[in-house]
C-alpha positions as CSV (number, residue, x, y, z in Angstrom):
1,M,-122.3,117.0,37.7
2,P,-123.4,116.0,33.8
3,K,-127.3,116.1,32.7
4,L,-128.4,113.5,30.3
5,D,-130.2,115.6,28.2
6,R,-127.4,117.0,25.9
7,N,-125.1,115.9,23.6
8,P,-123.4,112.7,24.6
9,E,-119.9,114.0,23.2
10,A,-120.3,117.3,25.5
11,L,-120.9,115.7,28.9
12,A,-117.5,117.3,30.4
13,Y,-116.8,118.1,33.9
14,H,-113.9,118.7,36.6
15,E,-114.0,116.1,39.2
16,P,-111.5,116.0,42.0
17,D,-108.2,113.9,41.7
18,E,-105.7,113.9,44.5
19,R,-103.0,113.2,42.7
20,A,-103.5,115.2,39.7
21,D,-101.5,118.7,39.5
22,G,-104.4,121.2,40.6
23,G,-106.5,118.5,42.3
24,M,-108.6,118.2,39.3
25,R,-109.1,116.2,36.0
26,I,-111.8,116.4,33.3
27,V,-114.3,113.8,32.4
28,R,-115.6,113.2,29.1
29,L,-118.6,111.0,29.0
30,S,-119.9,109.1,25.9
31,P,-121.6,105.6,25.4
32,R,-118.8,104.4,24.0
33,G,-116.0,105.6,26.4
34,I,-115.1,108.0,29.3
35,R,-111.9,110.3,28.6
36,I,-109.6,111.3,31.4
37,D,-107.9,114.9,31.0
38,R,-105.1,115.4,33.7
39,A,-101.7,116.4,34.3
40,L,-99.4,114.4,36.6
41,R,-96.1,115.9,38.3
42,G,-96.0,118.3,34.8
43,V,-96.7,115.5,32.4
44,K,-100.6,116.0,30.9
45,M,-102.1,112.3,30.1
46,R,-105.4,112.0,28.3
47,L,-106.8,108.1,29.0
48,A,-109.3,106.7,26.9
49,V,-111.2,104.2,28.5
50,P,-114.0,101.9,26.8
51,I,-116.9,101.4,28.3
52,E,-116.8,97.8,28.0
53,A,-113.8,97.8,30.8
54,Y,-116.0,99.0,33.5
55,R,-118.5,96.7,35.5
56,G,-121.6,98.8,35.2
57,V,-123.7,102.0,37.3
58,V,-122.9,101.6,41.4
59,L,-125.3,102.9,43.7
60,A,-122.7,103.3,46.8
61,R,-123.0,104.9,50.5
62,E,-120.2,107.1,51.8
63,D,-119.8,107.7,55.9
64,R,-117.9,111.3,56.0
65,L,-117.8,114.4,58.8
66,E,-120.5,112.4,60.5
67,R,-122.7,112.4,57.5
68,R,-124.1,110.1,55.2
69,F,-123.7,111.1,51.3
70,Y,-124.8,108.4,48.6
71,R,-123.1,108.3,45.5
72,L,-123.4,107.2,41.9
73,S,-120.6,106.1,40.0
74,L,-119.3,104.4,36.7
75,D,-117.5,101.4,38.5
76,H,-113.9,100.5,37.4
77,A,-111.5,97.8,38.4
78,D,-108.8,100.4,39.1
79,A,-110.0,102.7,41.4
80,D,-108.5,106.0,39.5
81,L,-110.4,105.1,36.7
82,S,-113.8,104.8,38.2
83,V,-116.2,108.0,37.5
84,T,-118.0,109.6,39.8
85,L,-121.4,111.2,38.2
86,S,-123.8,111.9,41.0
87,R,-123.5,112.9,44.6
88,A,-126.4,113.2,47.2
89,V,-127.6,113.5,50.5
90,D,-130.9,111.3,50.0
91,I,-131.0,108.2,47.9
92,S,-134.5,108.8,46.1
93,T,-133.1,111.4,44.7
94,L,-130.4,109.4,42.7
95,I,-132.8,106.2,42.2
96,D,-134.0,108.0,38.7
97,Q,-130.6,109.0,37.8
98,W,-129.4,104.9,38.8
99,S,-131.5,103.4,36.0
100,N,-131.2,106.7,33.3
101,W,-127.3,106.2,33.2
102,A,-127.0,102.4,33.3
103,R,-129.2,103.1,30.4
104,F,-126.9,105.8,28.7
105,F,-123.7,103.2,28.8
106,A,-126.0,99.9,28.8
107,K,-124.5,98.9,31.8
108,P,-125.8,96.9,34.6
109,A,-127.6,99.0,37.9
110,L,-124.9,97.8,40.7
111,L,-125.8,97.9,44.4
112,D,-123.2,98.1,46.7
113,E,-123.7,95.4,49.3
114,A,-123.4,98.1,52.2
115,I,-126.8,99.9,51.1
116,G,-128.5,96.4,50.7
117,A,-129.1,95.7,54.5
118,E,-130.5,99.7,54.6
119,P,-134.2,99.3,55.3
120,E,-135.2,102.5,52.7
121,T,-133.5,100.4,49.7
122,H,-135.9,97.5,50.2
123,G,-138.3,99.1,47.2
124,I,-134.9,98.8,44.8
125,R,-134.6,95.8,42.6
126,R,-131.2,94.5,42.8
127,L,-129.8,93.0,39.8
128,R,-128.0,89.6,39.8
129,R,-126.1,88.4,37.4
130,S,-128.6,85.3,36.7
131,A,-131.3,87.8,36.2
132,R,-129.7,89.4,33.3
133,V,-128.8,86.0,31.7
134,K,-131.6,85.2,28.8
135,R,-132.9,81.8,29.9
136,R,-135.0,79.2,28.1
137,T,-138.5,79.6,28.1
138,R,-140.4,76.8,29.7
139,S,-142.6,75.9,26.4
140,R,-139.4,75.6,24.1
141,P,-138.9,71.9,23.6
142,R,-135.2,70.8,24.7
143,S,-132.8,70.1,21.6
144,R,-132.8,66.3,21.0
145,A,-129.3,64.8,19.2
146,G,-129.4,63.8,15.7
147,R,-130.3,60.3,14.1
148,L,-129.2,58.9,11.0
149,A,-132.1,57.6,8.9
150,G,-130.5,54.6,7.6
151,P,-127.1,52.9,8.8
152,A,-124.1,54.9,7.1
153,K,-122.7,53.9,3.9
154,I,-119.6,53.1,3.7
155,F,-117.6,53.7,0.7
156,G,-114.6,51.0,-0.3
157,P,-111.4,52.5,-1.5
158,G,-112.5,51.9,-5.5
159,R,-115.0,54.8,-5.1
160,E,-113.8,58.0,-4.6
161,L,-116.4,60.9,-3.2
162,F,-114.3,64.1,-4.9
163,S,-112.2,64.0,-8.1
164,R,-108.9,65.3,-7.9
165,E,-109.1,67.3,-11.1
């Protein structure tokens, strides 16, 4: 898996891809976007996806071969464009990486619904949409509608405000 201490343009690694030729694809990460290189039925493809298209960095659980794994991924609405950042057996090893990747991509750190009910994740702060929205402080007065100092001035048809010259 890629490391955060390297040059952002050099963050590239091979990831399994069931549909691609050879079962692998190359993923290049940068704070501005993700580039995916793969071949599909002999046709080479290069997909450049902007980081704005991704929802956030998700910590999720996978149950495979009677074992429980935890996966850290950059989530996209299209599952083919989602990128796995790290996998581990123990969730505590992914917690620091989770926040680091979220900062690297400037995306929210999201928690999968299946993990939220587990007892070992009670120390993890879950981000909701309302927590990210800036709120008005209580000490700041609310803005009021403006009022005119006196009655409105209405000019007759013989008097022009602007010259046509």
